C-alpha positions, 0 to 999 in steps of 0.5 A, spaced: 492 428 463 487 434 464 488 434 471 496 435 470 494 441 465 489 444 469 494 444 475 499 447 471 495 452 468 491 454 475 499 455 477 501 459 472 495 464 472 496 464 480 503 465 479 501 471 475 497 474 480 503 474 485 507 477 480 503 483 480 503 485 487 511 484 487 511 488 481 506 493 484 511 494 490 518 494 486 513 500 482 512 504 489 519 503 491 520 511 491 513 513 493 513 517 500 510 513 505 508 507 501 507 500 504 509 494 501 504 488 500 505 480 502 503 475 498 502 467 499 499 461 495 495 457 499 491 450 497 484 450 494 480 445 493 474 445 488 467 444 490 461 443 486 457 438 482 463 433 482 467 429 486 472 434 490 478 431 487 481 437 484 486 442 488 489 448 485 494 453 488 491 460 489 495 466 491 492 471 496 494 478 499 494 476 507 497 482 509 501 489 509 507 490 511 507 496 516 514 497 518 517 504 517 521 507 512 527 511 512 527 518 513 529 523 509 531 530 510 528 535 506 528 542 511 521 543 508 516 546 513 510 543 509 513 536 510 512 532 515 514 525 517 510 520 523 515 518 528 515 510 530 508 508 529 502 513 527 498 515 521 496 522 518 489 523 518 486 524 511 480 524 508 479 519 501 475 521 494 469 518 497 469 522 503 471 517 508 476 517 513 483 514 512 490 514 513 497 515 510 504 516 512 505 520 506 507 527 509 509 531 504 503 536 504 501 542 500 497 548 501 492 549 495 490 557 493 483 556 497 488 555 503 486 548 504 492 543 507 493 537 502 496 531 501 501 531 495 496 528 491 490 532 493 487 529 499 484 533 505 488 533 511 484 532 517 484 536 523 480 536 530 474 539 526 475 536 519 478 539 513 484 544 515 483 550 512 489 555 513 488 563 512 494 567 508 500 566 511 508 568 510 510 561 515 508 555 518 511 550 523 508 543 526 509 541 533 512 534 534 504 533 536 501 535 529 500 543 532 500 547 527 502 554 528 503 560 523 506 567 522 500 571 518 501 574 512 505 581 513 506 579 521 512 578 524 514 572 528 511 576 535 504 575 532 505 567 531 499 563 531 496 556 533 490 555 529 489 547 528 492 541 529 493 535 524 489 529 526 495 524 528 492 516 530 497 510 532 491 504 532 494 497 532 496 495 526 491 488 526 485 493 526 487 496 519 487 494 512 490 497 505 485 499 500 487 499 492 489 506 492 494 505 497 491 508 503 490 505 510 483 504 512 480 501 519 477 494 518 469 494 517 469 502 517 473 503 524 475 510 525 480 512 530 480 518 535 487 522 536 492 519 539 497 523 544 502 518 542 503 518 534 508 524 534 511 527 527 517 531 525 517 537 521 523 538 515 523 530 513 519 525 509 519 517 510 520 513 504 517 507 502 519 501 506 519 496 500 526 493 500 528 493 492 533 487 492 527 483 496 522 484 491 526 483 484 529 476 487 522 474 488 520 477 481 525 472 478 523 466 482 516 467 480 518 467 473 522 461 473 516 458 476 511 461 470 515 458 465 516 451 469 508 451 468 508 453 461 513 447 460 508 442 464 502 444 459 507 443 453 509 436 456 502 434 457 500 437 449 506 433 447 504 427 450 496 427 448 499 428 441 503 422 441 498 418 444 493 420 439 498 418 433 498 411 437 491 410 437 490 412 429 496 407 427 492 402 431 485 404 429 
């Protein structure tokens, strides 16, 4: 009975882990540029100072879905969306180069170009700082052109370029913050193949119906594991009562 109890307990625990993955996906269904995660269960044998007679299910996150989300038109000059594959290069809280598809950008009071969460957007030579301006535009290759404050349209100046990369997704992994990183700390060069479109942002690639279906199936699976544990407990109690009467 200990084996049945252990299997049911470990199954319920791993089912809860799987629910966490899908719940996080569903919670980010409206997050700009969010990439949903996969989950899968596999058999894991228990090794130690005993015979390897126990096997339990282990939930793991084998990868991230990198398909594009839908484009949302905003007509805002600071909103940019990657066309097809590619990423905007940003600097995370620890100063590491990382990548995102969230193109709803902002300009700070000091003139720095940042994401909606405050991460510095990277250009040709590091974080991008802009002079006082009246208008800003992005070219499809990430080129930034501005009309200086108090200037005219005849004074348009190209001052920097957003670093756009387009690595193979097999070289990428998703961090706990939702940012994308190169595996083993790898960084990538500017890609001429990565293009953006201004006045749009990219929505999440989460399929809400699919995630809800997964969560409902996992809930039923969790209830089944609880029922197995209840059955084991009832059988043990019945066996104990039989032994007491026979004793």
